[in-house]
Every structure is written in structure tokens, then in C-alpha cells.
C-alpha positions in Angstrom: 20.9 -4.8 -19.4 22.0 -8.3 -18.5 25.7 -7.3 -18.5 25.0 -4.2 -16.4 23.2 -6.3 -13.8 26.0 -8.8 -13.7 28.6 -6.1 -13.4 26.8 -4.6 -10.4 26.5 -8.0 -8.8 30.1 -9.0 -9.2 31.6 -5.5 -8.3 29.5 -5.6 -5.1 31.6 -8.5 -3.9 34.7 -7.5 -1.9 36.8 -10.2 -3.6 35.7 -9.7 -7.2 36.1 -7.1 -9.9 34.8 -6.9 -13.5 37.8 -6.1 -15.7 36.1 -6.2 -19.1 33.0 -7.2 -21.1 32.0 -8.0 -24.6 28.8 -8.2 -26.7 29.8 -11.0 -29.0 31.9 -14.2 -29.0 34.8 -12.8 -31.0 35.1 -9.7 -28.8 35.0 -11.9 -25.7 37.9 -14.0 -27.0 40.0 -10.9 -27.9 39.2 -9.2 -24.6 40.2 -12.4 -22.7 43.5 -12.6 -24.5 44.1 -9.0 -23.7 43.1 -8.9 -20.0 43.8 -12.5 -18.9 41.0 -12.6 -16.3 40.7 -15.3 -13.7 37.1 -16.2 -14.8 35.0 -15.5 -17.9 31.2 -15.6 -17.5 30.2 -16.9 -20.9 26.8 -16.9 -22.6 25.9 -19.6 -25.2 24.0 -17.6 -27.8 26.2 -14.8 -29.1 26.8 -13.3 -32.6 30.0 -13.9 -34.5 31.2 -16.8 -32.3 28.9 -18.9 -30.1 29.7 -19.5 -26.5 30.9 -23.0 -27.4 33.2 -21.8 -30.2 34.6 -19.0 -28.0 35.2 -21.4 -25.1 37.1 -23.8 -27.3 39.4 -21.1 -28.7 39.8 -19.4 -25.3 40.9 -22.6 -23.6 43.5 -23.0 -26.4 45.1 -19.6 -25.7 44.3 -18.6 -22.1 45.0 -21.7 -20.1 44.7 -20.0 -16.7 41.3 -18.4 -17.4 38.3 -20.4 -16.2 35.1 -20.4 -18.1 31.7 -20.3 -16.3 28.7 -20.6 -18.6 25.7 -18.6 -17.7 22.7 -19.5 -19.9 19.0 -20.1 -20.2 19.5 -23.5 -21.7 19.3 -26.6 -19.4 19.7 -29.0 -22.3 22.3 -31.8 -21.5 23.6 -31.5 -25.0 24.9 -28.0 -24.5 26.2 -28.9 -21.1 28.1 -31.9 -22.4 29.6 -30.0 -25.3 30.7 -27.0 -23.2 32.3 -29.2 -20.5 34.2 -31.1 -23.3 35.3 -27.7 -24.6 36.9 -26.9 -21.3 34.2 -25.0 -19.3 34.5 -25.3 -15.6 30.9 -24.5 -14.6 27.4 -24.2 -15.9 24.8 -21.9 -14.3 21.2 -21.1 -15.5 20.2 -17.5 -15.8 17.1 -18.2 -13.7 19.4 -19.0 -10.7 19.6 -16.7 -7.7 22.3 -14.1 -7.7 24.0 -15.8 -4.7 24.2 -19.0 -6.9 26.2 -17.2 -9.6 28.5 -15.6 -7.0 29.1 -19.0 -5.4 29.8 -20.5 -8.8 32.4 -17.8 -9.7 34.2 -18.5 -6.5 34.2 -22.3 -6.9 35.5 -22.0 -10.5 38.1 -19.4 -9.7 39.5 -21.7 -7.0 39.9 -24.4 -9.6 36.7 -26.4 -8.9 33.9 -27.5 -11.1 30.4 -26.1 -10.6 27.0 -27.2 -11.9 23.7 -25.5 -11.3 21.9 -27.4 -8.5 18.8 -27.8 -10.7 20.8 -29.9 -13.1 21.9 -32.3 -10.4 19.5 -34.9 -11.8 21.2 -34.9 -15.2 24.6 -35.7 -13.4 23.1 -38.6 -11.6 21.0 -39.9 -14.5 24.1 -40.2 -16.6 25.2 -43.3 -14.7 22.3 -44.5 -12.4 21.5 -48.1 -13.3 25.0 -48.8 -14.5 26.8 -51.9 -13.1 29.6 -51.5 -10.6 33.0 -50.6 -12.0 34.6 -53.7 -13.4 37.7 -54.9 -11.7 39.5 -53.6 -8.7 39.8 -49.9 -8.4 42.9 -49.1 -6.4 42.0 -51.4 -3.6 38.3 -52.1 -4.0 35.1 -51.6 -6.0 32.7 -48.7 -5.5 29.0 -49.4 -4.9 26.5 -47.6 -7.1 25.6 -45.3 -4.3 29.3 -44.5 -3.6 29.7 -43.6 -7.3 26.7 -41.3 -7.0 28.2 -39.6 -4.0 31.6 -39.3 -5.5 30.4 -37.7 -8.7 28.2 -35.2 -6.9 31.0 -34.3 -4.5 33.4 -33.9 -7.5 30.9 -31.4 -9.0 31.3 -29.3 -5.9 28.1 -30.1 -4.0 28.3 -30.1 -0.2 27.5 -33.1 1.9 24.2 -31.5 2.8 23.2 -30.8 -0.8 24.1 -34.4 -1.8 22.1 -35.7 1.2 19.1 -33.7 0.2 19.1 -34.8 -3.4 19.6 -38.5 -2.6 17.2 -38.3 0.3 19.7 -39.6 2.8 21.1 -38.2 6.0 24.3 -36.1 6.0 25.9 -38.7 8.3 25.2 -41.4 5.7 26.7 -39.3 3.0 29.8 -38.7 5.1 30.1 -42.4 5.7 29.8 -43.2 1.9 32.4 -40.4 1.3 34.8 -41.8 3.9 34.4 -45.4 2.5 35.0 -44.4 -1.1 38.0 -42.3 -0.3 39.5 -45.2 1.7 38.8 -47.6 -1.2 40.4 -45.4 -3.8 43.1 -44.0 -1.5 42.0 -40.4 -2.0 43.2 -37.7 0.4 40.6 -34.9 -0.2 38.3 -33.1 -2.5 41.1 -32.3 -5.0 41.9 -36.0 -5.3 38.2 -36.7 -5.8 38.0 -34.2 -8.6 41.1 -35.6 -10.3 39.7 -39.1 -10.0 36.4 -38.1 -11.5 38.2 -36.3 -14.4 40.2 -39.5 -15.1 37.0 -41.5 -15.2 35.3 -39.0 -17.4 32.5 -38.4 -14.9 32.6 -34.6 -15.1 31.5 -34.7 -18.7 29.1 -37.7 -18.7 25.7 -36.0 -18.5 
């Protein structure tokens, strides 16, 4: 029933098509190798191979395929392990249908997506930490700039970041401009690459 609902949702999008499905982790891996889809929507709890095991093996053989985890678990342990295994996104099953569609598009475009309800876990992984030690390509980031950079790297919009941090959109834009200037970053792709180098996209 879950897969039928997902198929209907995805196939209803003009720019998406379901090319295959599987009812266990091993079948998901084999079907991915056969079909080479752009995105695999992966569950965690599956027979034969878990979502984590399937993701690890999939990323070893299908480098162009992105993995988006769709699960009921909001535990940071699962999130951390799946990101380390190569997943590009993590969405809770209780999320609205539009959230899943948005996540698929972000991941397909090469971005990283985290369910908005897990935003707190992203921030709590480093809030209270001291400023980065030493100069960082031209200057140090403030704690707030680090918060903004990480959330932007995760794919959140300026408005979403402003809402979570209880700041104005203009303030977020100022922080973003300042941190990009300090680190000599040219755009969102540079921000994502920087966050990946720092390990911030897996520290939750």
C-alpha cells in the first residue's frame, strides 16, 4: 500500500517517473543495478538487507544514483549512519507529500535534503562549540555564521533558516553574504562542498 501510494505521487509529477520497485533490500539493490535510476527512495526496515546495508552496497556500484531515505525513524543514530553510507536525503514518512516531492528534486539535482522537523538535530550537533580554530581561508566564522552555513548546505531556504533561528530573512542573508566572503565561496554548490569537507553534513 505504501509503495502504491508513492508510485501514484511520483508519477503524478510531470518531471518524474517510477521505473521500478522492490519489497526487500536485496531486490532493491538488484533493481537499481539493472535500471540505474536517478534516485532511489529507500526504507530503513526491510527484509534480507536493511536500508543501511542496501545503501552502502548501492553506493559502491551505482555512483550516479542518489539515495533518499524515507522512514518513520527520527533517531539521529540512523540519520548519521545513513549519511555516512552515502544517502543524500532523509525524510520522515509523516511528512507531507509535497515535502517528499521537494526532497526528490533536491537530491536528484545533486543536493542534500533533511526533513525540516530534524533541523534541530542538525543545529544541536554543533551549537555551543567554540569558533573554528585558526584562520579559515581569510577569516573565522562566528557561531551564528556556522549555524547558517550548515543549514544552507542542507538545502534550507533563507526563509526556513530565518524561521528556525528566529531571525529576519534580511539578517540571514547578511550572515550568508559575510560567511561566503570570509570563505571565498561563490554559491550554494561551494557552500555544500565546504560543509562536506568540514564533515558538517554528517555531524548530527
